[in-house]
CHARMM internal coordinates of N, CA and C (Angstrom, degrees):
IC EDIT
DIST 1 N 1 CA 1.4603
DIST 1 CA 1 C 1.5211
ANGL 1 N 1 CA 1 C 110.44
DIST 1 C 2 N 1.3065
ANGL 1 CA 1 C 2 N 116.79
DIHE 1 N 1 CA 1 C 2 N -40.63
DIST 2 N 2 CA 1.4588
ANGL 1 C 2 N 2 CA 120.65
DIHE 1 CA 1 C 2 N 2 CA -177.86
DIST 2 CA 2 C 1.5278
ANGL 2 N 2 CA 2 C 111.50
DIHE 1 C 2 N 2 CA 2 C -62.32
DIST 2 C 3 N 1.3329
ANGL 2 CA 2 C 3 N 116.21
DIHE 2 N 2 CA 2 C 3 N -38.68
DIST 3 N 3 CA 1.4616
ANGL 2 C 3 N 3 CA 120.03
DIHE 2 CA 2 C 3 N 3 CA 179.46
DIST 3 CA 3 C 1.5299
ANGL 3 N 3 CA 3 C 110.61
DIHE 2 C 3 N 3 CA 3 C -61.33
DIST 3 C 4 N 1.3358
ANGL 3 CA 3 C 4 N 117.33
DIHE 3 N 3 CA 3 C 4 N -39.75
DIST 4 N 4 CA 1.4589
ANGL 3 C 4 N 4 CA 121.14
DIHE 3 CA 3 C 4 N 4 CA 177.40
DIST 4 CA 4 C 1.5227
ANGL 4 N 4 CA 4 C 111.19
DIHE 3 C 4 N 4 CA 4 C -61.61
DIST 4 C 5 N 1.3104
ANGL 4 CA 4 C 5 N 117.20
DIHE 4 N 4 CA 4 C 5 N -40.01
DIST 5 N 5 CA 1.4666
ANGL 4 C 5 N 5 CA 121.62
DIHE 4 CA 4 C 5 N 5 CA 179.22
DIST 5 CA 5 C 1.5195
ANGL 5 N 5 CA 5 C 110.82
DIHE 4 C 5 N 5 CA 5 C -64.11
DIST 5 C 6 N 1.3210
ANGL 5 CA 5 C 6 N 116.37
DIHE 5 N 5 CA 5 C 6 N -42.01
DIST 6 N 6 CA 1.4675
ANGL 5 C 6 N 6 CA 120.14
DIHE 5 CA 5 C 6 N 6 CA 178.80
DIST 6 CA 6 C 1.5282
ANGL 6 N 6 CA 6 C 110.48
DIHE 5 C 6 N 6 CA 6 C -66.99
DIST 6 C 7 N 1.3234
ANGL 6 CA 6 C 7 N 116.57
DIHE 6 N 6 CA 6 C 7 N -39.87
DIST 7 N 7 CA 1.4667
ANGL 6 C 7 N 7 CA 120.74
DIHE 6 CA 6 C 7 N 7 CA 179.11
DIST 7 CA 7 C 1.5212
ANGL 7 N 7 CA 7 C 110.60
DIHE 6 C 7 N 7 CA 7 C -63.37
DIST 7 C 8 N 1.3120
ANGL 7 CA 7 C 8 N 116.12
DIHE 7 N 7 CA 7 C 8 N -42.73
DIST 8 N 8 CA 1.4745
ANGL 7 C 8 N 8 CA 120.62
DIHE 7 CA 7 C 8 N 8 CA 179.43
DIST 8 CA 8 C 1.5240
ANGL 8 N 8 CA 8 C 110.72
DIHE 7 C 8 N 8 CA 8 C -62.86
DIST 8 C 9 N 1.3163
ANGL 8 CA 8 C 9 N 117.12
DIHE 8 N 8 CA 8 C 9 N -43.48
DIST 9 N 9 CA 1.4657
ANGL 8 C 9 N 9 CA 120.88
DIHE 8 CA 8 C 9 N 9 CA 178.04
DIST 9 CA 9 C 1.5241
ANGL 9 N 9 CA 9 C 110.22
DIHE 8 C 9 N 9 CA 9 C -61.64
DIST 9 C 10 N 1.3281
ANGL 9 CA 9 C 10 N 116.43
DIHE 9 N 9 CA 9 C 10 N -42.90
DIST 10 N 10 CA 1.4708
ANGL 9 C 10 N 10 CA 120.33
DIHE 9 CA 9 C 10 N 10 CA 179.75
DIST 10 CA 10 C 1.5290
ANGL 10 N 10 CA 10 C 110.79
DIHE 9 C 10 N 10 CA 10 C -62.52
DIST 10 C 11 N 1.3188
ANGL 10 CA 10 C 11 N 116.70
DIHE 10 N 10 CA 10 C 11 N -40.01
DIST 11 N 11 CA 1.4652
ANGL 10 C 11 N 11 CA 120.09
DIHE 10 CA 10 C 11 N 11 CA 178.57
DIST 11 CA 11 C 1.5182
ANGL 11 N 11 CA 11 C 111.24
DIHE 10 C 11 N 11 CA 11 C -63.15
DIST 11 C 12 N 1.3208
ANGL 11 CA 11 C 12 N 117.85
DIHE 11 N 11 CA 11 C 12 N -42.62
DIST 12 N 12 CA 1.4661
ANGL 11 C 12 N 12 CA 120.30
DIHE 11 CA 11 C 12 N 12 CA 177.03
DIST 12 CA 12 C 1.5277
ANGL 12 N 12 CA 12 C 111.12
DIHE 11 C 12 N 12 CA 12 C -62.84
DIST 12 C 13 N 1.3275
ANGL 12 CA 12 C 13 N 117.13
DIHE 12 N 12 CA 12 C 13 N -38.96
DIST 13 N 13 CA 1.4680
ANGL 12 C 13 N 13 CA 120.18
DIHE 12 CA 12 C 13 N 13 CA 177.05
DIST 13 CA 13 C 1.5262
ANGL 13 N 13 CA 13 C 110.65
DIHE 12 C 13 N 13 CA 13 C -62.28
DIST 13 C 14 N 1.3331
ANGL 13 CA 13 C 14 N 116.47
DIHE 13 N 13 CA 13 C 14 N -42.33
DIST 14 N 14 CA 1.4702
ANGL 13 C 14 N 14 CA 120.26
DIHE 13 CA 13 C 14 N 14 CA 178.45
DIST 14 CA 14 C 1.5232
ANGL 14 N 14 CA 14 C 111.73
DIHE 13 C 14 N 14 CA 14 C -63.24
DIST 14 C 15 N 1.3410
ANGL 14 CA 14 C 15 N 116.74
DIHE 14 N 14 CA 14 C 15 N -43.26
DIST 15 N 15 CA 1.4655
ANGL 14 C 15 N 15 CA 120.95
DIHE 14 CA 14 C 15 N 15 CA 179.50
DIST 15 CA 15 C 1.5237
ANGL 15 N 15 CA 15 C 110.13
DIHE 14 C 15 N 15 CA 15 C -63.75
DIST 15 C 16 N 1.3183
ANGL 15 CA 15 C 16 N 116.91
DIHE 15 N 15 CA 15 C 16 N -42.27
DIST 16 N 16 CA 1.4694
ANGL 15 C 16 N 16 CA 120.62
DIHE 15 CA 15 C 16 N 16 CA 179.36
DIST 16 CA 16 C 1.5254
ANGL 16 N 16 CA 16 C 110.35
DIHE 15 C 16 N 16 CA 16 C -63.67
DIST 16 C 17 N 1.3301
ANGL 16 CA 16 C 17 N 116.80
DIHE 16 N 16 CA 16 C 17 N -43.12
DIST 17 N 17 CA 1.4664
ANGL 16 C 17 N 17 CA 120.23
DIHE 16 CA 16 C 17 N 17 CA 179.81
DIST 17 CA 17 C 1.5256
ANGL 17 N 17 CA 17 C 110.22
DIHE 16 C 17 N 17 CA 17 C -61.84
DIST 17 C 18 N 1.3188
ANGL 17 CA 17 C 18 N 116.76
DIHE 17 N 17 CA 17 C 18 N -42.05
DIST 18 N 18 CA 1.4684
ANGL 17 C 18 N 18 CA 120.14
DIHE 17 CA 17 C 18 N 18 CA 178.55
DIST 18 CA 18 C 1.5284
ANGL 18 N 18 CA 18 C 110.34
DIHE 17 C 18 N 18 CA 18 C -61.64
DIST 18 C 19 N 1.3258
ANGL 18 CA 18 C 19 N 117.28
DIHE 18 N 18 CA 18 C 19 N -45.57
DIST 19 N 19 CA 1.4624
ANGL 18 C 19 N 19 CA 120.77
DIHE 18 CA 18 C 19 N 19 CA 179.81
DIST 19 CA 19 C 1.5240
ANGL 19 N 19 CA 19 C 110.99
DIHE 18 C 19 N 19 CA 19 C -61.93
DIST 19 C 20 N 1.3371
ANGL 19 CA 19 C 20 N 117.35
DIHE 19 N 19 CA 19 C 20 N -36.84
DIST 20 N 20 CA 1.4744
ANGL 19 C 20 N 20 CA 120.66
DIHE 19 CA 19 C 20 N 20 CA 176.68
DIST 20 CA 20 C 1.5377
ANGL 20 N 20 CA 20 C 110.41
DIHE 19 C 20 N 20 CA 20 C -64.02
DIST 20 C 21 N 1.3421
ANGL 20 CA 20 C 21 N 116.51
DIHE 20 N 20 CA 20 C 21 N -42.77
DIST 21 N 21 CA 1.4668
ANGL 20 C 21 N 21 CA 119.51
DIHE 20 CA 20 C 21 N 21 CA 179.47
DIST 21 CA 21 C 1.5185
ANGL 21 N 21 CA 21 C 111.24
DIHE 20 C 21 N 21 CA 21 C -64.28
DIST 21 C 22 N 1.3249
ANGL 21 CA 21 C 22 N 117.75
DIHE 21 N 21 CA 21 C 22 N -42.85
DIST 22 N 22 CA 1.4631
ANGL 21 C 22 N 22 CA 121.81
DIHE 21 CA 21 C 22 N 22 CA 179.20
DIST 22 CA 22 C 1.5271
ANGL 22 N 22 CA 22 C 109.84
DIHE 21 C 22 N 22 CA 22 C -63.96
DIST 22 C 23 N 1.3214
ANGL 22 CA 22 C 23 N 116.79
DIHE 22 N 22 CA 22 C 23 N -42.64
DIST 23 N 23 CA 1.4715
ANGL 22 C 23 N 23 CA 120.53
DIHE 22 CA 22 C 23 N 23 CA 178.51
DIST 23 CA 23 C 1.5202
ANGL 23 N 23 CA 23 C 110.39
DIHE 22 C 23 N 23 CA 23 C -60.28
DIST 23 C 24 N 1.3277
ANGL 23 CA 23 C 24 N 116.76
DIHE 23 N 23 CA 23 C 24 N -44.74
DIST 24 N 24 CA 1.4654
ANGL 23 C 24 N 24 CA 120.48
DIHE 23 CA 23 C 24 N 24 CA 179.66
DIST 24 CA 24 C 1.5287
ANGL 24 N 24 CA 24 C 111.19
DIHE 23 C 24 N 24 CA 24 C -60.98
DIST 24 C 25 N 1.3213
ANGL 24 CA 24 C 25 N 116.38
DIHE 24 N 24 CA 24 C 25 N -41.18
DIST 25 N 25 CA 1.4628
ANGL 24 C 25 N 25 CA 120.42
DIHE 24 CA 24 C 25 N 25 CA 178.90
DIST 25 CA 25 C 1.5198
ANGL 25 N 25 CA 25 C 111.05
DIHE 24 C 25 N 25 CA 25 C -61.76
DIST 25 C 26 N 1.3349
ANGL 25 CA 25 C 26 N 116.81
DIHE 25 N 25 CA 25 C 26 N -43.85
DIST 26 N 26 CA 1.4628
ANGL 25 C 26 N 26 CA 119.99
DIHE 25 CA 25 C 26 N 26 CA 179.65
DIST 26 CA 26 C 1.5268
ANGL 26 N 26 CA 26 C 111.21
DIHE 25 C 26 N 26 CA 26 C -67.21
DIST 26 C 27 N 1.3135
ANGL 26 CA 26 C 27 N 117.21
DIHE 26 N 26 CA 26 C 27 N -37.94
DIST 27 N 27 CA 1.4716
ANGL 26 C 27 N 27 CA 119.44
DIHE 26 CA 26 C 27 N 27 CA 177.63
DIST 27 CA 27 C 1.5301
ANGL 27 N 27 CA 27 C 110.45
DIHE 26 C 27 N 27 CA 27 C -64.85
DIST 27 C 28 N 1.3320
ANGL 27 CA 27 C 28 N 116.74
DIHE 27 N 27 CA 27 C 28 N -39.82
DIST 28 N 28 CA 1.4707
ANGL 27 C 28 N 28 CA 120.02
DIHE 27 CA 27 C 28 N 28 CA 178.47
DIST 28 CA 28 C 1.5231
ANGL 28 N 28 CA 28 C 111.30
DIHE 27 C 28 N 28 CA 28 C -62.39
DIST 28 C 29 N 1.3291
ANGL 28 CA 28 C 29 N 116.40
DIHE 28 N 28 CA 28 C 29 N -32.34
DIST 29 N 29 CA 1.4687
ANGL 28 C 29 N 29 CA 121.67
DIHE 28 CA 28 C 29 N 29 CA 179.41
DIST 29 CA 29 C 1.5296
ANGL 29 N 29 CA 29 C 111.45
DIHE 28 C 29 N 29 CA 29 C -85.84
DIST 29 C 30 N 1.3203
ANGL 29 CA 29 C 30 N 115.87
DIHE 29 N 29 CA 29 C 30 N 7.36
DIST 30 N 30 CA 1.4606
ANGL 29 C 30 N 30 CA 123.88
DIHE 29 CA 29 C 30 N 30 CA -179.19
DIST 30 CA 30 C 1.5273
ANGL 30 N 30 CA 30 C 112.52
DIHE 29 C 30 N 30 CA 30 C 61.47
DIST 30 C 31 N 1.3268
ANGL 30 CA 30 C 31 N 116.25
DIHE 30 N 30 CA 30 C 31 N 26.60
DIST 31 N 31 CA 1.4598
ANGL 30 C 31 N 31 CA 122.00
DIHE 30 CA 30 C 31 N 31 CA 172.58
DIST 31 CA 31 C 1.5230
ANGL 31 N 31 CA 31 C 106.11
DIHE 30 C 31 N 31 CA 31 C -97.45
DIST 31 C 32 N 1.3270
ANGL 31 CA 31 C 32 N 114.53
DIHE 31 N 31 CA 31 C 32 N 73.06
DIST 32 N 32 CA 1.4576
ANGL 31 C 32 N 32 CA 120.48
DIHE 31 CA 31 C 32 N 32 CA -171.20
DIST 32 CA 32 C 1.5270
ANGL 32 N 32 CA 32 C 113.26
DIHE 31 C 32 N 32 CA 32 C -68.60
DIST 32 C 33 N 1.3290
ANGL 32 CA 32 C 33 N 117.25
DIHE 32 N 32 CA 32 C 33 N -33.10
DIST 33 N 33 CA 1.4687
ANGL 32 C 33 N 33 CA 118.92
DIHE 32 CA 32 C 33 N 33 CA -179.63
DIST 33 CA 33 C 1.5318
ANGL 33 N 33 CA 33 C 110.44
DIHE 32 C 33 N 33 CA 33 C -63.30
DIST 33 C 34 N 1.3251
ANGL 33 CA 33 C 34 N 117.00
DIHE 33 N 33 CA 33 C 34 N -47.14
DIST 34 N 34 CA 1.4614
ANGL 33 C 34 N 34 CA 120.39
DIHE 33 CA 33 C 34 N 34 CA 177.87
DIST 34 CA 34 C 1.5218
ANGL 34 N 34 CA 34 C 110.08
DIHE 33 C 34 N 34 CA 34 C -67.09
DIST 34 C 35 N 1.3198
ANGL 34 CA 34 C 35 N 116.31
DIHE 34 N 34 CA 34 C 35 N -39.91
DIST 35 N 35 CA 1.4637
ANGL 34 C 35 N 35 CA 120.56
DIHE 34 CA 34 C 35 N 35 CA 178.25
DIST 35 CA 35 C 1.5094
ANGL 35 N 35 CA 35 C 112.11
DIHE 34 C 35 N 35 CA 35 C -59.26
DIST 35 C 36 N 1.3187
ANGL 35 CA 35 C 36 N 116.42
DIHE 35 N 35 CA 35 C 36 N -41.78
DIST 36 N 36 CA 1.4693
ANGL 35 C 36 N 36 CA 120.20
DIHE 35 CA 35 C 36 N 36 CA 178.77
DIST 36 CA 36 C 1.5290
ANGL 36 N 36 CA 36 C 111.14
DIHE 35 C 36 N 36 CA 36 C -65.54
DIST 36 C 37 N 1.3320
ANGL 36 CA 36 C 37 N 116.56
DIHE 36 N 36 CA 36 C 37 N -37.95
DIST 37 N 37 CA 1.4603
ANGL 36 C 37 N 37 CA 119.59
DIHE 36 CA 36 C 37 N 37 CA 178.66
DIST 37 CA 37 C 1.5328
ANGL 37 N 37 CA 37 C 110.40
DIHE 36 C 37 N 37 CA 37 C -64.29
DIST 37 C 38 N 1.3206
ANGL 37 CA 37 C 38 N 117.18
DIHE 37 N 37 CA 37 C 38 N -44.03
DIST 38 N 38 CA 1.4662
ANGL 37 C 38 N 38 CA 119.72
DIHE 37 CA 37 C 38 N 38 CA 177.74
DIST 38 CA 38 C 1.5289
ANGL 38 N 38 CA 38 C 111.25
DIHE 37 C 38 N 38 CA 38 C -67.35
DIST 38 C 39 N 1.3122
ANGL 38 CA 38 C 39 N 117.49
DIHE 38 N 38 CA 38 C 39 N -33.52
DIST 39 N 39 CA 1.4649
ANGL 38 C 39 N 39 CA 120.39
DIHE 38 CA 38 C 39 N 39 CA 175.68
DIST 39 CA 39 C 1.5218
ANGL 39 N 39 CA 39 C 110.55
DIHE 38 C 39 N 39 CA 39 C -63.88
DIST 39 C 40 N 1.3332
ANGL 39 CA 39 C 40 N 116.40
DIHE 39 N 39 CA 39 C 40 N -40.36
DIST 40 N 40 CA 1.4589
ANGL 39 C 40 N 40 CA 121.37
DIHE 39 CA 39 C 40 N 40 CA 177.68
DIST 40 CA 40 C 1.5244
ANGL 40 N 40 CA 40 C 110.03
DIHE 39 C 40 N 40 CA 40 C -63.39
DIST 40 C 41 N 1.3316
ANGL 40 CA 40 C 41 N 116.40
DIHE 40 N 40 CA 40 C 41 N -44.27
DIST 41 N 41 CA 1.4572
ANGL 40 C 41 N 41 CA 120.31
DIHE 40 CA 40 C 41 N 41 CA 178.54
DIST 41 CA 41 C 1.5315
ANGL 41 N 41 CA 41 C 110.63
DIHE 40 C 41 N 41 CA 41 C -63.82
DIST 41 C 42 N 1.3188
ANGL 41 CA 41 C 42 N 116.45
DIHE 41 N 41 CA 41 C 42 N -40.32
DIST 42 N 42 CA 1.4630
ANGL 41 C 42 N 42 CA 120.39
DIHE 41 CA 41 C 42 N 42 CA 178.77
DIST 42 CA 42 C 1.5220
ANGL 42 N 42 CA 42 C 110.50
DIHE 41 C 42 N 42 CA 42 C -60.95
DIST 42 C 43 N 1.3231
ANGL 42 CA 42 C 43 N 116.57
DIHE 42 N 42 CA 42 C 43 N -41.64
DIST 43 N 43 CA 1.4616
ANGL 42 C 43 N 43 CA 120.52
DIHE 42 CA 42 C 43 N 43 CA 178.49
DIST 43 CA 43 C 1.5298
ANGL 43 N 43 CA 43 C 110.90
DIHE 42 C 43 N 43 CA 43 C -62.26
DIST 43 C 44 N 1.3256
ANGL 43 CA 43 C 44 N 116.90
DIHE 43 N 43 CA 43 C 44 N -43.11
DIST 44 N 44 CA 1.4638
ANGL 43 C 44 N 44 CA 120.37
DIHE 43 CA 43 C 44 N 44 CA 178.26
DIST 44 CA 44 C 1.5279
ANGL 44 N 44 CA 44 C 110.93
DIHE 43 C 44 N 44 CA 44 C -61.63
DIST 44 C 45 N 1.3326
ANGL 44 CA 44 C 45 N 116.48
DIHE 44 N 44 CA 44 C 45 N -45.58
DIST 45 N 45 CA 1.4624
ANGL 44 C 45 N 45 CA 120.11
DIHE 44 CA 44 C 45 N 45 CA -179.92
DIST 45 CA 45 C 1.5292
ANGL 45 N 45 CA 45 C 111.20
DIHE 44 C 45 N 45 CA 45 C -66.37
DIST 45 C 46 N 1.3162
ANGL 45 CA 45 C 46 N 116.50
DIHE 45 N 45 CA 45 C 46 N -35.90
DIST 46 N 46 CA 1.4654
ANGL 45 C 46 N 46 CA 119.70
DIHE 45 CA 45 C 46 N 46 CA 177.41
DIST 46 CA 46 C 1.5246
ANGL 46 N 46 CA 46 C 110.73
DIHE 45 C 46 N 46 CA 46 C -63.83
DIST 46 C 47 N 1.3247
ANGL 46 CA 46 C 47 N 116.11
DIHE 46 N 46 CA 46 C 47 N -40.59
DIST 47 N 47 CA 1.4654
ANGL 46 C 47 N 47 CA 120.14
DIHE 46 CA 46 C 47 N 47 CA 178.35
DIST 47 CA 47 C 1.5282
ANGL 47 N 47 CA 47 C 110.48
DIHE 46 C 47 N 47 CA 47 C -64.07
DIST 47 C 48 N 1.3382
ANGL 47 CA 47 C 48 N 117.02
DIHE 47 N 47 CA 47 C 48 N -41.76
DIST 48 N 48 CA 1.4634
ANGL 47 C 48 N 48 CA 120.65
DIHE 47 CA 47 C 48 N 48 CA 177.72
DIST 48 CA 48 C 1.5287
ANGL 48 N 48 CA 48 C 110.35
DIHE 47 C 48 N 48 CA 48 C -64.47
DIST 48 C 49 N 1.3319
ANGL 48 CA 48 C 49 N 116.19
DIHE 48 N 48 CA 48 C 49 N -39.82
DIST 49 N 49 CA 1.4620
ANGL 48 C 49 N 49 CA 120.16
DIHE 48 CA 48 C 49 N 49 CA 179.01
DIST 49 CA 49 C 1.5203
ANGL 49 N 49 CA 49 C 110.26
DIHE 48 C 49 N 49 CA 49 C -62.61
DIST 49 C 50 N 1.3227
ANGL 49 CA 49 C 50 N 116.60
DIHE 49 N 49 CA 49 C 50 N -43.45
DIST 50 N 50 CA 1.4634
ANGL 49 C 50 N 50 CA 120.79
DIHE 49 CA 49 C 50 N 50 CA 178.82
DIST 50 CA 50 C 1.5271
ANGL 50 N 50 CA 50 C 111.08
DIHE 49 C 50 N 50 CA 50 C -61.58
DIST 50 C 51 N 1.3407
ANGL 50 CA 50 C 51 N 116.02
DIHE 50 N 50 CA 50 C 51 N -46.51
DIST 51 N 51 CA 1.4628
ANGL 50 C 51 N 51 CA 120.15
DIHE 50 CA 50 C 51 N 51 CA 179.71
DIST 51 CA 51 C 1.5316
ANGL 51 N 51 CA 51 C 110.95
DIHE 50 C 51 N 51 CA 51 C -62.15
DIST 51 C 52 N 1.3259
ANGL 51 CA 51 C 52 N 116.46
DIHE 51 N 51 CA 51 C 52 N -42.22
DIST 52 N 52 CA 1.4608
ANGL 51 C 52 N 52 CA 120.24
DIHE 51 CA 51 C 52 N 52 CA -180.00
DIST 52 CA 52 C 1.5231
ANGL 52 N 52 CA 52 C 111.19
DIHE 51 C 52 N 52 CA 52 C -66.98
DIST 52 C 53 N 1.3291
ANGL 52 CA 52 C 53 N 116.79
DIHE 52 N 52 CA 52 C 53 N -38.25
DIST 53 N 53 CA 1.4621
ANGL 52 C 53 N 53 CA 120.18
DIHE 52 CA 52 C 53 N 53 CA 178.26
DIST 53 CA 53 C 1.5283
ANGL 53 N 53 CA 53 C 110.46
DIHE 52 C 53 N 53 CA 53 C -65.24
DIST 53 C 54 N 1.3290
ANGL 53 CA 53 C 54 N 116.40
DIHE 53 N 53 CA 53 C 54 N -40.50
DIST 54 N 54 CA 1.4592
ANGL 53 C 54 N 54 CA 120.19
DIHE 53 CA 53 C 54 N 54 CA 177.85
DIST 54 CA 54 C 1.5285
ANGL 54 N 54 CA 54 C 110.66
DIHE 53 C 54 N 54 CA 54 C -63.06
DIST 54 C 55 N 1.3330
ANGL 54 CA 54 C 55 N 116.17
DIHE 54 N 54 CA 54 C 55 N -42.53
DIST 55 N 55 CA 1.4617
ANGL 54 C 55 N 55 CA 120.65
DIHE 54 CA 54 C 55 N 55 CA 178.93
DIST 55 CA 55 C 1.5322
ANGL 55 N 55 CA 55 C 110.45
DIHE 54 C 55 N 55 CA 55 C -64.18
DIST 55 C 56 N 1.3280
ANGL 55 CA 55 C 56 N 116.65
DIHE 55 N 55 CA 55 C 56 N -43.24
DIST 56 N 56 CA 1.4686
ANGL 55 C 56 N 56 CA 120.59
DIHE 55 CA 55 C 56 N 56 CA 179.10
DIST 56 CA 56 C 1.5251
ANGL 56 N 56 CA 56 C 110.46
DIHE 55 C 56 N 56 CA 56 C -61.91
DIST 56 C 57 N 1.3188
ANGL 56 CA 56 C 57 N 116.53
DIHE 56 N 56 CA 56 C 57 N -41.49
DIST 57 N 57 CA 1.4583
ANGL 56 C 57 N 57 CA 121.23
DIHE 56 CA 56 C 57 N 57 CA 178.87
DIST 57 CA 57 C 1.5327
ANGL 57 N 57 CA 57 C 110.58
DIHE 56 C 57 N 57 CA 57 C -63.09
DIST 57 C 58 N 1.3227
ANGL 57 CA 57 C 58 N 115.40
DIHE 57 N 57 CA 57 C 58 N -44.61
DIST 58 N 58 CA 1.4631
ANGL 57 C 58 N 58 CA 120.26
DIHE 57 CA 57 C 58 N 58 CA 179.18
DIST 58 CA 58 C 1.5292
ANGL 58 N 58 CA 58 C 110.62
DIHE 57 C 58 N 58 CA 58 C -61.06
DIST 58 C 59 N 1.3213
ANGL 58 CA 58 C 59 N 116.48
DIHE 58 N 58 CA 58 C 59 N -44.58
DIST 59 N 59 CA 1.4631
ANGL 58 C 59 N 59 CA 120.44
DIHE 58 CA 58 C 59 N 59 CA -179.72
DIST 59 CA 59 C 1.5229
ANGL 59 N 59 CA 59 C 111.09
DIHE 58 C 59 N 59 CA 59 C -65.55
DIST 59 C 60 N 1.3331
ANGL 59 CA 59 C 60 N 116.81
DIHE 59 N 59 CA 59 C 60 N -37.02
DIST 60 N 60 CA 1.4630
ANGL 59 C 60 N 60 CA 120.15
DIHE 59 CA 59 C 60 N 60 CA 177.88
DIST 60 CA 60 C 1.5182
ANGL 60 N 60 CA 60 C 111.16
DIHE 59 C 60 N 60 CA 60 C -64.14
DIST 60 C 61 N 1.3284
ANGL 60 CA 60 C 61 N 115.85
DIHE 60 N 60 CA 60 C 61 N -43.13
DIST 61 N 61 CA 1.4627
ANGL 60 C 61 N 61 CA 119.95
DIHE 60 CA 60 C 61 N 61 CA 177.99
DIST 61 CA 61 C 1.5244
ANGL 61 N 61 CA 61 C 111.31
DIHE 60 C 61 N 61 CA 61 C -63.14
DIST 61 C 62 N 1.3391
ANGL 61 CA 61 C 62 N 116.49
DIHE 61 N 61 CA 61 C 62 N -43.21
DIST 62 N 62 CA 1.4607
ANGL 61 C 62 N 62 CA 119.80
DIHE 61 CA 61 C 62 N 62 CA 178.97
DIST 62 CA 62 C 1.5201
ANGL 62 N 62 CA 62 C 110.91
DIHE 61 C 62 N 62 CA 62 C -63.24
DIST 62 C 63 N 1.3119
ANGL 62 CA 62 C 63 N 116.61
DIHE 62 N 62 CA 62 C 63 N -39.96
DIST 63 N 63 CA 1.4600
ANGL 62 C 63 N 63 CA 121.50
DIHE 62 CA 62 C 63 N 63 CA 179.61
DIST 63 CA 63 C 1.5283
ANGL 63 N 63 CA 63 C 110.59
DIHE 62 C 63 N 63 CA 63 C -64.60
DIST 63 C 64 N 1.3216
ANGL 63 CA 63 C 64 N 116.92
DIHE 63 N 63 CA 63 C 64 N -40.26
DIST 64 N 64 CA 1.4654
ANGL 63 C 64 N 64 CA 121.41
DIHE 63 CA 63 C 64 N 64 CA 179.49
DIST 64 CA 64 C 1.5251
ANGL 64 N 64 CA 64 C 110.71
DIHE 63 C 64 N 64 CA 64 C -65.44
DIST 64 C 65 N 1.3297
ANGL 64 CA 64 C 65 N 116.87
DIHE 64 N 64 CA 64 C 65 N -39.76
DIST 65 N 65 CA 1.4700
ANGL 64 C 65 N 65 CA 121.53
DIHE 64 CA 64 C 65 N 65 CA 179.43
DIST 65 CA 65 C 1.5271
ANGL 65 N 65 CA 65 C 109.63
DIHE 64 C 65 N 65 CA 65 C -67.45
DIST 65 C 66 N 1.3321
ANGL 65 CA 65 C 66 N 116.51
DIHE 65 N 65 CA 65 C 66 N -40.89
DIST 66 N 66 CA 1.4575
ANGL 65 C 66 N 66 CA 120.95
DIHE 65 CA 65 C 66 N 66 CA -179.16
DIST 66 CA 66 C 1.5347
ANGL 66 N 66 CA 66 C 111.87
DIHE 65 C 66 N 66 CA 66 C -64.61
DIST 66 C 67 N 1.3267
ANGL 66 CA 66 C 67 N 116.72
DIHE 66 N 66 CA 66 C 67 N -30.14
DIST 67 N 67 CA 1.4630
ANGL 66 C 67 N 67 CA 120.95
DIHE 66 CA 66 C 67 N 67 CA -178.55
DIST 67 CA 67 C 1.5161
ANGL 67 N 67 CA 67 C 112.66
DIHE 66 C 67 N 67 CA 67 C -78.35
DIST 67 C 68 N 1.3315
ANGL 67 CA 67 C 68 N 117.76
DIHE 67 N 67 CA 67 C 68 N -14.15
DIST 68 N 68 CA 1.4672
ANGL 67 C 68 N 68 CA 120.72
DIHE 67 CA 67 C 68 N 68 CA -178.13
DIST 68 CA 68 C 1.4909
ANGL 68 N 68 CA 68 C 111.78
DIHE 67 C 68 N 68 CA 68 C -77.59
END
COOR INIT
IC SEED 1 N 1 CA 1 C
IC BUILD
């Protein structure tokens, strides 16, 4: 179960990174409205990644305690 949590967090990090790259590309092209939308999406995905990473960490700690 813990591995799934870590995988999910990693996927959210990848999605957030992609959204950041797309936002940067649009800003470079002076398409600021689209860039801002992708920046907003990147922030949402980053928040989900953080929450998922925290959950994965918590589950890993619980699993380690249970194995003792």
